[in-house]
N, C-alpha and C positions, 0 to 999 in steps of 0.2 A: 875860446868863447864858450859860454855856458848856454846849453840848450834847455829850453823850458818847454815842456809839453803842455800845451794849453787845451789839448783835446780832452774830452771827458773819458779818460782811460778806465775809470772805475765803472762807468756805465758800459763800456765796451766789454770789460771783463765779465760783468754781470750778464750781458747778452750772450757771450760765449758760453758761460756756465749754464745758462738756461737752455741753450741749444744742445749742449752736451747732455743735460738732464733729460731733455725731451727725447733725444736720440736713444739714450740709455733706457728711459721709460718705455719707449716704443719697442726697443729690442727685448726688454724684459717681458712686455705684454705679448709680443709675437712668440717669444720662447715659451711663455706660459700657455698660450693658446695651442702652440704646436705640441707641448708636453701633454696637455689635456686631451687633445685629439689623438695623440699616439697612445696614451693610457686607455682612452675609450675604445680605440681600435683593438688593442691587445685584449682588454677585458671582454669585448664583444666576440673576439675570436675564441677566447676560452669558453665563453658561454655557448657559442655555436658548437664547439667541440664537445662540450659536456652534453648539450642537447642531442647531438648525434649519438653519443654513447648511451644516453638514456633511451633514445628511440630504438637503438640496436638491442639493448637489454629488454625493453618491452616486447619487441618482436620475438626474441629468444624465449622470454617467459611465456608468451602466448603459445609458441610451439611446444614448450614443455608442458603447459597446462593441457594442450590437446593430446599430447602423448600420454600424460597421466590419466586423462579421461579414458583413452583407448585401453590403457593397461588395466584400469578399474573394470571396464566392461569385460575384458578378457579374463580377469580374475573371477568376476561373477559367473561368466560362462563356464570357467574351469570348475568352480565350486559346484555349479548346478550339474555338470557332467560327472563329477566325482560323487555327488549325492546319488545320482541315478545309478552309477556303477555300483555303489555300496548297496543300494536297494536290490539291484539284480543279483549281486553276490550273496546277499542275505537270503533272498528267495531261493537261489540255487542251493545254499547250504541247508536251509530249513525245509526244503522240498521233501526230503525223506525223513525228517525228524519225527513226524507223527507216526509213521510206520515203525520206526525204531522204538518209539515210546510204547506203542501197543504191544509190540513184540516182547519188549523187556518186561512189561507188566504181566504178560501171560507166562513168561519164563520164570519170573521171580515170585509169583503168587503161590504161597504154600497151600496145601490141602486144608480145607476147613475155613478158608477165607473167601468171601464173596464181595465183589465190588458192586455198588449200586450207582455210583456216579464218578465221572472223571472230568475235571475242569482244568483248563490250561489258561494261564494269564502270563503271556511272555514266556519266560523259562520256568516259571513256577507252576507245578501241577498239583492240584488238590484232589486227593482220593478220599471217597466216602464209601463205607461198606460195613459188612458184618463179619465177625470172627467167632468161632466156637469158644475161644478163650483168649485171655490176655497174652498167653505165651505165643499163640499164633500171630498176634499183632507184632510182638517182638521179633518173631522169625521173619515176618514180612519186612520189617524195618532193616534187619540185618541183611536180608537178600537184596533189598534196594540199595543199601550202602555198598555192597560188593559188585553191583552192576556197573559196567563201563559207561553206560549212557545216563545213569542217574546218580545223584549224590545228595548228601545232606538231608536225609529224611527227618522230619520234625513232627512228632505226635501232637496234634492240637487238642483232641478230646477223645475219651473212651467212656461209654456209659452202658450200663446193663439195660437190655430191652427184651421184650418177648416178641418173637416173630414166628407166626404159624404155630402157636402154643409151644414154642421151644425157646429156652433162654439163650440169648446171644449177647455179644458185646458189639455195640455200634461204635465205629471209630471214624475219626477224621484226621488225616495226616497230609502234610505237604512234602514235596520232594522237588529238587531242582534238576531240570533236564540239561545235561551238558554232553556234547559229543566227546568221545574218547580222544586223548592226545595221540596224534599220528606219530608213529615211530619214524625218526629221521634215519635215512640210510647211512651206513657207516662211511661210505665214500664221501658224503657231504658233511658228516659230522666232524671228521678230522682232516686237516689239510695233509697233502702228501709230504712225506718225509718227517712228520711229527708223530709222536706216540700219543695215543688217546689218554 
């Protein structure tokens, strides 16, 4: 016997396909929402992690800035102390320089030469005076050159003048004041076991 299906099978197939499509669409939508939420959570975690790193770096940079400021203050204090120390050392070194200057001038002044003024500007000393002749001025310059405390005499000017009805040569010269080089002891100059 032949069976004939009089039910609307095409309509039932369509309904089943619609249900499958609805379920599939709902599954895809749920999967999409879950993946979006999962992606958002992962990205939010990365952002929070990076914010934590940034906050840590900012805190460390603030500490370093504070330490740099302290180091800068310490450097300024060190420079000020070194400047004070140099001033004190210079004062200690120059304390006896004027005594040595006057002593050397007295020792190196040849007969027939008279000084009328001595001016010092730093290490440069300007001498003005009278000499009986130009040869006496030359002798004074040679003597100053040989002095251990004076060097580089430079004649600025010599002119003939009359002083107390006597002919004389008025001169101006400059000389540089320099302390003699201190001899280094031989024990410090050469290391042990080596020939000098």
